[in-house]
C-alpha atoms as an extended CHARMM CRD file, in Angstrom:
* protein
*
       153  EXT
         1         1  MET       CA             -3.0940000000        9.7740000000      -23.1280000000  PROA      1               0.0000000000
         2         2  PRO       CA             -5.9240000000        8.6000000000      -25.3970000000  PROA      2               0.0000000000
         3         3  VAL       CA             -7.7330000000       11.4050000000      -27.1540000000  PROA      3               0.0000000000
         4         4  VAL       CA            -11.0550000000       11.0350000000      -28.9170000000  PROA      4               0.0000000000
         5         5  ALA       CA            -12.2750000000       14.1860000000      -30.5810000000  PROA      5               0.0000000000
         6         6  ASP       CA            -13.8680000000       15.3080000000      -33.8000000000  PROA      6               0.0000000000
         7         7  PHE       CA            -11.9590000000       18.5490000000      -33.3250000000  PROA      7               0.0000000000
         8         8  PRO       CA             -8.2580000000       17.6560000000      -33.0930000000  PROA      8               0.0000000000
         9         9  ASP       CA             -6.9680000000       21.2490000000      -33.1560000000  PROA      9               0.0000000000
        10        10  ILE       CA             -9.1030000000       22.5690000000      -30.3120000000  PROA      10              0.0000000000
        11        11  ASP       CA             -7.6730000000       24.7190000000      -27.5640000000  PROA      11              0.0000000000
        12        12  LYS       CA             -7.5930000000       23.0180000000      -24.1520000000  PROA      12              0.0000000000
        13        13  LYS       CA             -9.6340000000       25.8720000000      -22.6920000000  PROA      13              0.0000000000
        14        14  ASP       CA            -12.7060000000       24.7480000000      -24.6360000000  PROA      14              0.0000000000
        15        15  TYR       CA            -12.8810000000       21.4600000000      -22.7030000000  PROA      15              0.0000000000
        16        16  GLN       CA            -14.6280000000       21.0910000000      -19.3530000000  PROA      16              0.0000000000
        17        17  ILE       CA            -13.1350000000       18.9200000000      -16.6150000000  PROA      17              0.0000000000
        18        18  LEU       CA            -14.9930000000       16.1420000000      -14.7750000000  PROA      18              0.0000000000
        19        19  TYR       CA            -13.5750000000       14.1980000000      -11.8220000000  PROA      19              0.0000000000
        20        20  PRO       CA            -15.0120000000       10.8760000000      -10.5500000000  PROA      20              0.0000000000
        21        21  GLN       CA            -15.4660000000       12.5050000000       -7.1450000000  PROA      21              0.0000000000
        22        22  TYR       CA            -18.2680000000       14.6530000000       -8.5950000000  PROA      22              0.0000000000
        23        23  ILE       CA            -20.5880000000       11.6220000000       -8.8380000000  PROA      23              0.0000000000
        24        24  ASP       CA            -19.2570000000        9.4540000000       -5.9680000000  PROA      24              0.0000000000
        25        25  SER       CA            -22.0160000000        8.5680000000       -3.4990000000  PROA      25              0.0000000000
        26        26  ASN       CA            -19.4780000000        7.7610000000       -0.7640000000  PROA      26              0.0000000000
        27        27  LEU       CA            -18.3190000000       11.3890000000       -0.5360000000  PROA      27              0.0000000000
        28        28  THR       CA            -19.9120000000       14.4330000000        1.0600000000  PROA      28              0.0000000000
        29        29  THR       CA            -20.3870000000       17.7250000000       -0.7090000000  PROA      29              0.0000000000
        30        30  GLY       CA            -17.4200000000       19.0530000000        1.2710000000  PROA      30              0.0000000000
        31        31  GLU       CA            -15.2730000000       16.2610000000       -0.1370000000  PROA      31              0.0000000000
        32        32  GLY       CA            -16.2570000000       17.0810000000       -3.6970000000  PROA      32              0.0000000000
        33        33  ARG       CA            -19.5860000000       15.4520000000       -4.5620000000  PROA      33              0.0000000000
        34        34  ARG       CA            -21.6380000000       17.7750000000       -6.7780000000  PROA      34              0.0000000000
        35        35  MET       CA            -24.8560000000       15.8490000000       -7.2170000000  PROA      35              0.0000000000
        36        36  PRO       CA            -27.5620000000       14.5690000000       -4.8590000000  PROA      36              0.0000000000
        37        37  MET       CA            -26.8050000000       11.1830000000       -3.2740000000  PROA      37              0.0000000000
        38        38  SER       CA            -29.8160000000        9.6200000000       -5.0070000000  PROA      38              0.0000000000
        39        39  LYS       CA            -28.2840000000       10.3730000000       -8.4270000000  PROA      39              0.0000000000
        40        40  CYS       CA            -24.7240000000        9.2920000000       -7.5970000000  PROA      40              0.0000000000
        41        41  VAL       CA            -22.7650000000        6.0670000000       -8.1080000000  PROA      41              0.0000000000
        42        42  GLU       CA            -20.6150000000        4.1780000000       -5.6440000000  PROA      42              0.0000000000
        43        43  ASN       CA            -16.8870000000        4.5200000000       -6.4040000000  PROA      43              0.0000000000
        44        44  PRO       CA            -16.9370000000        5.5870000000      -10.0740000000  PROA      44              0.0000000000
        45        45  THR       CA            -13.6700000000        5.6470000000      -11.9930000000  PROA      45              0.0000000000
        46        46  ALA       CA            -12.4260000000        7.9990000000      -14.6920000000  PROA      46              0.0000000000
        47        47  VAL       CA            -12.2480000000        5.0110000000      -17.0640000000  PROA      47              0.0000000000
        48        48  GLU       CA            -15.9650000000        4.3360000000      -16.5730000000  PROA      48              0.0000000000
        49        49  MET       CA            -16.7580000000        8.0040000000      -17.1530000000  PROA      49              0.0000000000
        50        50  TYR       CA            -14.6300000000        7.8670000000      -20.3110000000  PROA      50              0.0000000000
        51        51  GLN       CA            -16.5560000000        4.8080000000      -21.5330000000  PROA      51              0.0000000000
        52        52  VAL       CA            -19.8920000000        6.5630000000      -21.0280000000  PROA      52              0.0000000000
        53        53  CYS       CA            -18.7160000000        9.5980000000      -23.0240000000  PROA      53              0.0000000000
        54        54  MET       CA            -17.5830000000        7.2780000000      -25.8180000000  PROA      54              0.0000000000
        55        55  GLN       CA            -21.0180000000        5.5960000000      -25.8860000000  PROA      55              0.0000000000
        56        56  VAL       CA            -22.8280000000        8.9330000000      -25.9550000000  PROA      56              0.0000000000
        57        57  GLY       CA            -20.5780000000       10.3860000000      -28.6630000000  PROA      57              0.0000000000
        58        58  ILE       CA            -19.0320000000       13.2700000000      -26.7650000000  PROA      58              0.0000000000
        59        59  PRO       CA            -15.4050000000       14.1710000000      -27.6010000000  PROA      59              0.0000000000
        60        60  VAL       CA            -13.3540000000       13.2940000000      -24.5200000000  PROA      60              0.0000000000
        61        61  ILE       CA             -9.7760000000       13.2470000000      -23.2740000000  PROA      61              0.0000000000
        62        62  PHE       CA             -8.8100000000       10.7650000000      -20.5520000000  PROA      62              0.0000000000
        63        63  GLN       CA             -6.0570000000       11.8360000000      -18.1200000000  PROA      63              0.0000000000
        64        64  PRO       CA             -5.2890000000        8.9930000000      -15.6620000000  PROA      64              0.0000000000
        65        65  GLU       CA             -2.4020000000       10.7710000000      -13.9120000000  PROA      65              0.0000000000
        66        66  LYS       CA             -4.4330000000       13.7520000000      -12.6850000000  PROA      66              0.0000000000
        67        67  GLY       CA             -5.8670000000       14.1230000000       -9.1820000000  PROA      67              0.0000000000
        68        68  TYR       CA             -8.6760000000       16.1020000000       -7.6130000000  PROA      68              0.0000000000
        69        69  ALA       CA             -7.5470000000       19.1300000000       -5.5940000000  PROA      69              0.0000000000
        70        70  ARG       CA             -9.6370000000       18.2460000000       -2.5130000000  PROA      70              0.0000000000
        71        71  GLN       CA             -8.0590000000       14.7750000000       -2.3960000000  PROA      71              0.0000000000
        72        72  PRO       CA             -4.4710000000       15.3430000000       -3.5350000000  PROA      72              0.0000000000
        73        73  THR       CA             -3.2060000000       11.8970000000       -2.5170000000  PROA      73              0.0000000000
        74        74  ALA       CA             -5.9500000000       10.0050000000       -4.3680000000  PROA      74              0.0000000000
        75        75  ARG       CA             -5.0460000000       10.1690000000       -8.0560000000  PROA      75              0.0000000000
        76        76  ARG       CA             -8.2030000000        8.7240000000       -9.5910000000  PROA      76              0.0000000000
        77        77  GLY       CA             -7.7820000000       10.4810000000      -12.9260000000  PROA      77              0.0000000000
        78        78  ARG       CA            -10.1100000000       12.8410000000      -14.7280000000  PROA      78              0.0000000000
        79        79  ILE       CA            -11.7310000000       13.3930000000      -18.0850000000  PROA      79              0.0000000000
        80        80  LYS       CA            -12.0740000000       16.4870000000      -20.2190000000  PROA      80              0.0000000000
        81        81  VAL       CA            -15.2480000000       16.7510000000      -22.2640000000  PROA      81              0.0000000000
        82        82  LEU       CA            -16.1670000000       19.0260000000      -25.1360000000  PROA      82              0.0000000000
        83        83  LEU       CA            -19.8320000000       19.8980000000      -24.6350000000  PROA      83              0.0000000000
        84        84  LYS       CA            -19.9640000000       23.0610000000      -26.7360000000  PROA      84              0.0000000000
        85        85  ARG       CA            -18.4760000000       24.0040000000      -30.0590000000  PROA      85              0.0000000000
        86        86  PRO       CA            -15.1090000000       25.7810000000      -29.7920000000  PROA      86              0.0000000000
        87        87  GLN       CA            -15.0410000000       29.5540000000      -29.6820000000  PROA      87              0.0000000000
        88        88  SER       CA            -13.0810000000       29.6100000000      -32.9170000000  PROA      88              0.0000000000
        89        89  GLU       CA            -16.1620000000       28.1740000000      -34.6730000000  PROA      89              0.0000000000
        90        90  HSD       CA            -18.5420000000       30.4870000000      -32.8600000000  PROA      90              0.0000000000
        91        91  TYR       CA            -19.9360000000       33.3020000000      -34.9070000000  PROA      91              0.0000000000
        92        92  MET       CA            -19.0880000000       36.8340000000      -33.8510000000  PROA      92              0.0000000000
        93        93  LYS       CA            -21.7020000000       38.9290000000      -32.0890000000  PROA      93              0.0000000000
        94        94  LYS       CA            -23.1310000000       41.6830000000      -34.2270000000  PROA      94              0.0000000000
        95        95  SER       CA            -24.1810000000       43.8160000000      -31.2730000000  PROA      95              0.0000000000
        96        96  GLU       CA            -24.4220000000       43.7300000000      -27.5080000000  PROA      96              0.0000000000
        97        97  TYR       CA            -28.0470000000       42.5790000000      -27.8520000000  PROA      97              0.0000000000
        98        98  ASP       CA            -27.0950000000       39.4950000000      -29.8240000000  PROA      98              0.0000000000
        99        99  THR       CA            -27.8570000000       36.5170000000      -27.5450000000  PROA      99              0.0000000000
       100       100  ALA       CA            -26.5090000000       33.6750000000      -29.6970000000  PROA      100             0.0000000000
       101       101  THR       CA            -24.5350000000       31.1010000000      -27.7430000000  PROA      101             0.0000000000
       102       102  ARG       CA            -22.0660000000       28.4290000000      -28.7150000000  PROA      102             0.0000000000
       103       103  GLY       CA            -23.6770000000       25.3890000000      -30.2870000000  PROA      103             0.0000000000
       104       104  LEU       CA            -23.8150000000       22.0790000000      -28.4390000000  PROA      104             0.0000000000
       105       105  ILE       CA            -21.9130000000       18.9990000000      -29.6180000000  PROA      105             0.0000000000
       106       106  VAL       CA            -24.6780000000       16.6200000000      -28.4300000000  PROA      106             0.0000000000
       107       107  GLU       CA            -28.0400000000       18.3190000000      -27.9720000000  PROA      107             0.0000000000
       108       108  GLU       CA            -29.1290000000       15.9900000000      -25.1350000000  PROA      108             0.0000000000
       109       109  TYR       CA            -26.3680000000       17.2480000000      -22.8330000000  PROA      109             0.0000000000
       110       110  PRO       CA            -26.3920000000       21.0420000000      -22.6120000000  PROA      110             0.0000000000
       111       111  SER       CA            -24.3990000000       21.1130000000      -19.3500000000  PROA      111             0.0000000000
       112       112  LYS       CA            -21.9480000000       19.1740000000      -17.2140000000  PROA      112             0.0000000000
       113       113  ASN       CA            -24.7760000000       18.4190000000      -14.7930000000  PROA      113             0.0000000000
       114       114  ALA       CA            -26.8600000000       16.7210000000      -17.4940000000  PROA      114             0.0000000000
       115       115  LEU       CA            -23.8550000000       14.6410000000      -18.5440000000  PROA      115             0.0000000000
       116       116  MET       CA            -23.0380000000       13.6490000000      -14.9370000000  PROA      116             0.0000000000
       117       117  THR       CA            -26.6560000000       12.5460000000      -14.4480000000  PROA      117             0.0000000000
       118       118  LYS       CA            -26.3850000000       10.3280000000      -17.5270000000  PROA      118             0.0000000000
       119       119  MET       CA            -23.0770000000        8.9050000000      -16.2590000000  PROA      119             0.0000000000
       120       120  ALA       CA            -24.6480000000        8.0240000000      -12.9120000000  PROA      120             0.0000000000
       121       121  GLU       CA            -27.4280000000        6.1520000000      -14.7460000000  PROA      121             0.0000000000
       122       122  VAL       CA            -25.1570000000        4.2460000000      -17.1520000000  PROA      122             0.0000000000
       123       123  ILE       CA            -22.1210000000        3.3610000000      -14.9840000000  PROA      123             0.0000000000
       124       124  PRO       CA            -23.9080000000        0.7170000000      -12.8370000000  PROA      124             0.0000000000
       125       125  ASN       CA            -24.9180000000       -1.1110000000      -16.0410000000  PROA      125             0.0000000000
       126       126  LEU       CA            -21.4500000000       -1.1640000000      -17.6410000000  PROA      126             0.0000000000
       127       127  PRO       CA            -20.0770000000       -4.6470000000      -18.3920000000  PROA      127             0.0000000000
       128       128  SER       CA            -17.1020000000       -4.1060000000      -16.0570000000  PROA      128             0.0000000000
       129       129  ARG       CA            -19.4700000000       -3.3360000000      -13.1530000000  PROA      129             0.0000000000
       130       130  GLN       CA            -21.6990000000       -6.3220000000      -13.9560000000  PROA      130             0.0000000000
       131       131  LYS       CA            -18.6940000000       -8.6640000000      -14.0660000000  PROA      131             0.0000000000
       132       132  ALA       CA            -17.3950000000       -7.3440000000      -10.7290000000  PROA      132             0.0000000000
       133       133  LYS       CA            -20.8430000000       -7.7630000000       -9.1890000000  PROA      133             0.0000000000
       134       134  GLU       CA            -21.0570000000      -11.3950000000      -10.3920000000  PROA      134             0.0000000000
       135       135  GLU       CA            -17.5650000000      -12.2010000000       -9.1070000000  PROA      135             0.0000000000
       136       136  GLY       CA            -18.4420000000      -10.6740000000       -5.7320000000  PROA      136             0.0000000000
       137       137  ALA       CA            -21.5770000000      -12.8120000000       -5.5230000000  PROA      137             0.0000000000
       138       138  ASN       CA            -19.5800000000      -15.9790000000       -6.3470000000  PROA      138             0.0000000000
       139       139  ILE       CA            -17.0480000000      -15.2290000000       -3.6310000000  PROA      139             0.0000000000
       140       140  ILE       CA            -19.7890000000      -14.7250000000       -1.0540000000  PROA      140             0.0000000000
       141       141  THR       CA            -21.6200000000      -17.9670000000       -1.8720000000  PROA      141             0.0000000000
       142       142  THR       CA            -18.5740000000      -20.2110000000       -2.2220000000  PROA      142             0.0000000000
       143       143  GLY       CA            -16.4750000000      -18.6480000000        0.5170000000  PROA      143             0.0000000000
       144       144  VAL       CA            -18.7030000000      -19.6370000000        3.4310000000  PROA      144             0.0000000000
       145       145  ASP       CA            -17.0440000000      -22.1950000000        5.6850000000  PROA      145             0.0000000000
       146       146  LYS       CA            -19.0790000000      -24.1620000000        8.1470000000  PROA      146             0.0000000000
       147       147  LYS       CA            -17.6920000000      -24.1890000000       11.6550000000  PROA      147             0.0000000000
       148       148  LYS       CA            -17.0670000000      -27.5660000000       13.1790000000  PROA      148             0.0000000000
       149       149  LYS       CA            -18.5890000000      -28.0810000000       16.5430000000  PROA      149             0.0000000000
       150       150  LYS       CA            -16.3300000000      -29.4930000000       19.2090000000  PROA      150             0.0000000000
       151       151  GLY       CA            -17.6850000000      -32.3630000000       21.1860000000  PROA      151             0.0000000000
       152       152  LYS       CA            -17.1660000000      -33.1530000000       24.8220000000  PROA      152             0.0000000000
       153       153  LYS       CA            -13.8470000000      -34.7240000000       25.7960000000  PROA      153             0.0000000000
């Protein structure tokens, strides 16, 4: 299990979980999609989500063996992201009126929703997606066979 984190001794509870199903445009909200169809990607993988987090600089853990609860037979993997500083680094509240919150790791992504939106924008432009798209286009253009017409006997 590859781990990339600036905080190696962080409790697992500080990480937030993201499944590829959250941003899959082929699924309904009942099947696990959490974003509008217009912002989703077709068939994202946990590896692609992991690559986006690496590009953005968010500490991430990739778990390929895990599956989403709504689709127990489809083990597409998941990632765990660290969006906020761990509670052990958080300063203690001085009173009940103290509204300080945990600091963000990357200021641009204050929530899972903001990060999923970024993933949906970046994943279609990943090199692996571009290569697959080119290979699919080559198969379509070269795989066309012309039918031979039969003449009269």
